BAMI-589497 format. One line per 2 residues: number of its first residue (from 1); for each residue x, y, z of N, C-alpha, C. Coordinates in steps of 0.2 Angstrom, whole numbers, plus 5000, padded with zeros to 4 digits. Atoms other than C-alpha are relative to their C-alpha. Layout:
NUM = X/Y/Z/X/Y/Z/X/Y/Z ~ ...
//
This chain:
1 = 5007/5003/5000/5720/5546/5563/4995/5005/4998 ~ 5006/4996/5002/5705/5552/5555/4993/4997/5003
3 = 5006/5002/4998/5687/5551/5559/4998/5003/5007 ~ 5002/4997/4994/5675/5557/5573/5001/4994/5005
5 = 5001/5004/4994/5676/5550/5591/4992/4998/5001 ~ 5006/5003/4997/5662/5539/5596/5000/4997/5007
7 = 5001/5002/4994/5656/5536/5613/4998/4993/5001 ~ 5001/5007/4999/5657/5519/5619/4996/4999/5007
9 = 5005/5001/4996/5642/5514/5629/4997/4993/5002 ~ 5003/5007/4999/5635/5499/5638/4994/4998/4995
11 = 5005/5002/5004/5623/5490/5627/4993/5000/5004 ~ 5006/5001/4996/5604/5490/5633/4999/4993/5002
13 = 5000/5007/4998/5600/5476/5643/4992/4998/4999 ~ 5006/5004/5001/5585/5463/5642/4995/5002/5006
15 = 5005/4999/4995/5570/5469/5652/4995/4993/5000 ~ 5004/5006/5001/5561/5451/5654/4993/5001/5002
17 = 5006/4999/4997/5547/5458/5663/4996/5003/4995 ~ 5003/4997/5005/5542/5468/5648/4999/4996/4994
19 = 5000/5004/5006/5547/5457/5634/5002/4992/5003 ~ 4999/5007/4999/5545/5439/5638/5004/4996/4998
21 = 4996/5005/5004/5555/5431/5625/5005/5005/4997 ~ 4996/4996/5003/5571/5437/5617/5004/4994/4995
23 = 4996/5005/5005/5581/5427/5601/5006/5004/4997 ~ 4995/4996/5003/5597/5432/5596/5006/4994/4999
25 = 4993/5004/5000/5616/5425/5592/5004/5002/5005 ~ 4995/4999/4994/5627/5422/5607/5006/5003/4997
27 = 4993/4997/5002/5642/5434/5604/5004/5002/5005 ~ 4996/4998/4995/5650/5437/5621/4998/4999/5007
29 = 5003/5000/4994/5650/5435/5639/5006/5004/5004 ~ 4995/4995/4996/5659/5447/5652/4998/4997/5008
31 = 5001/5002/4994/5662/5441/5670/5001/5006/5005 ~ 4999/4996/4994/5661/5451/5687/4998/5007/4998
33 = 5002/4994/5001/5651/5465/5680/4994/5004/5004 ~ 5003/4996/4995/5643/5478/5690/5000/4999/5007
35 = 4999/5001/4992/5640/5479/5709/4999/4994/5002 ~ 5001/5006/4998/5634/5461/5710/5005/4996/4997
37 = 4995/5004/5004/5649/5455/5700/4997/4994/4996 ~ 5004/5004/5004/5637/5446/5688/5003/4998/4994
39 = 4998/5001/5006/5639/5438/5672/4996/5004/4995 ~ 5004/4996/5005/5633/5449/5657/5001/4995/4993
41 = 5000/5004/5006/5629/5439/5641/4998/5005/4995 ~ 5002/4994/5006/5627/5449/5624/4998/4995/4995
43 = 5003/5003/5005/5616/5442/5610/4999/5006/4995 ~ 5000/4995/5005/5615/5450/5593/4993/4999/4997
45 = 5006/5000/5002/5597/5452/5588/4999/4999/4991 ~ 5000/5001/5007/5590/5449/5570/5000/5007/4997
47 = 4999/4994/5003/5590/5468/5567/5008/5002/5001 ~ 4992/4998/4999/5610/5468/5571/5002/5004/5006
49 = 4998/4996/4994/5608/5477/5588/5002/4994/5005 ~ 4997/5003/4995/5617/5470/5603/4995/5001/5007
51 = 5003/5000/4992/5607/5467/5620/5004/4996/5005 ~ 4997/5004/4994/5614/5461/5636/4995/4996/5004
53 = 5004/5005/4995/5607/5448/5648/5004/4999/5006 ~ 4995/5001/4994/5612/5448/5665/4999/4993/5003
55 = 4999/5006/4997/5617/5432/5673/4996/4999/5006 ~ 5003/5002/4994/5608/5422/5687/5003/4993/5000
57 = 4997/5007/4998/5612/5405/5695/4996/4996/4993 ~ 5003/5004/5005/5599/5397/5683/5003/5002/4992
59 = 4998/4998/5007/5605/5407/5667/5008/4998/4999 ~ 4994/5003/5001/5623/5404/5671/5001/4993/4998
61 = 5000/5008/5001/5621/5386/5672/4999/4997/4993 ~ 5003/5001/5006/5611/5385/5656/5006/5002/4994
63 = 4994/4997/5006/5625/5396/5646/5005/4996/5000 ~ 4993/5004/4999/5639/5384/5651/5000/4996/4994
65 = 5000/5005/5005/5633/5373/5637/4998/5002/4993 ~ 5000/4995/5007/5631/5387/5623/5006/5002/4998
67 = 4995/4998/5003/5644/5390/5612/4999/5007/4997 ~ 5000/4995/5004/5648/5407/5605/4998/5000/4993
69 = 5002/5000/5007/5640/5410/5588/4992/4995/4999 ~ 5007/5004/5000/5624/5398/5593/4995/5006/5001
71 = 5006/4996/5000/5607/5405/5591/4998/4998/5007 ~ 5003/5002/4993/5598/5406/5609/4994/5005/4999
73 = 5006/4997/4999/5580/5409/5613/4999/4999/5007 ~ 5001/5001/4993/5576/5413/5631/4993/5003/5001
75 = 5006/4998/4998/5559/5414/5637/4998/5000/5008 ~ 5002/4999/4992/5554/5422/5655/4993/4997/5002
77 = 5006/5004/4999/5542/5410/5664/4997/5003/5006 ~ 5001/4997/4994/5540/5421/5679/5003/4998/5007
79 = 4997/5001/4995/5544/5420/5697/4997/4993/5003 ~ 5001/5007/4997/5545/5403/5706/5004/5000/5007
81 = 4997/5002/4994/5549/5396/5723/5004/4994/5000 ~ 4995/5007/5000/5564/5384/5725/4997/4996/5006
83 = 5002/5005/4995/5558/5369/5734/5005/4998/5005 ~ 4994/5002/4995/5575/5366/5741/5002/5006/5004
85 = 4998/4995/4995/5579/5384/5747/4994/5004/5003 ~ 5005/4996/4999/5562/5391/5748/5000/5008/4997
87 = 4998/4993/5003/5569/5407/5740/4996/5001/4993 ~ 5004/4998/5007/5559/5416/5725/5007/5002/4995
89 = 4995/4999/5005/5569/5416/5709/4997/5001/4993 ~ 5003/5000/5007/5566/5421/5690/5001/4994/4997
91 = 4999/5005/5003/5563/5407/5680/5000/5001/4992 ~ 4999/5000/5008/5568/5404/5661/5001/4993/4998
93 = 4999/5006/5004/5567/5391/5648/5006/5004/4996 ~ 4994/4999/5005/5583/5392/5637/5000/4995/4995
95 = 4999/5004/5006/5584/5385/5620/5006/5002/4995 ~ 4995/4998/5004/5599/5384/5608/4999/4997/4993
97 = 5000/5003/5007/5602/5380/5590/5007/5002/4996 ~ 4993/4998/5002/5620/5378/5585/5000/5002/4993
99 = 4999/4999/5007/5627/5386/5569/5002/4994/4996 ~ 4997/5005/5004/5631/5375/5555/5008/5000/4999
101 = 4994/4998/5000/5649/5371/5552/5004/5005/4995 ~ 4998/4994/5004/5650/5385/5539/5000/5006/5004
103 = 5001/4992/4997/5646/5398/5553/4993/5003/4998 ~ 5007/4996/5002/5629/5402/5546/4994/4997/5005
105 = 5007/5002/4996/5612/5401/5556/4997/4996/4996 ~ 5006/5003/5003/5599/5389/5552/4995/5004/4999
107 = 5006/4998/5001/5585/5395/5543/4994/4998/5006 ~ 5006/5002/4995/5571/5397/5557/4994/4996/4996
109 = 5006/5003/5003/5558/5391/5544/5001/4994/4997 ~ 4998/5006/5003/5568/5377/5537/4999/4994/5005
111 = 5002/5005/4996/5562/5360/5543/5008/4996/5002 ~ 4994/5004/4998/5577/5349/5552/4999/4993/4997
113 = 5001/5006/5003/5581/5333/5543/4997/4994/5006 ~ 5003/5004/4996/5571/5318/5551/5005/4994/5003
115 = 4994/5006/4997/5587/5308/5558/5004/5004/5006
//
């Protein structure tokens, strides 16, 4: 084998308190990561860099309906208190845009058909 060794490191993770919104293509999910055994979702951003997003009860539930290859936009809404439990949690809006059958992303500026 030839070539130089490249150190494998964890991708940076999204700091939602600094950057309130993130957009990318959903590329993978790892389970039981870190000391909290959390899900770790990976998005490929427009600049082709990968960024990790730590799961939470809310994000894990929303990502169940998103397919690998779909575009995802997540917006951090801030901390809220659950009416049910009285616990404070980080709230997010999650949007998805499926890729077309050819596996290509839709153009963000293109209008969707009116049907």
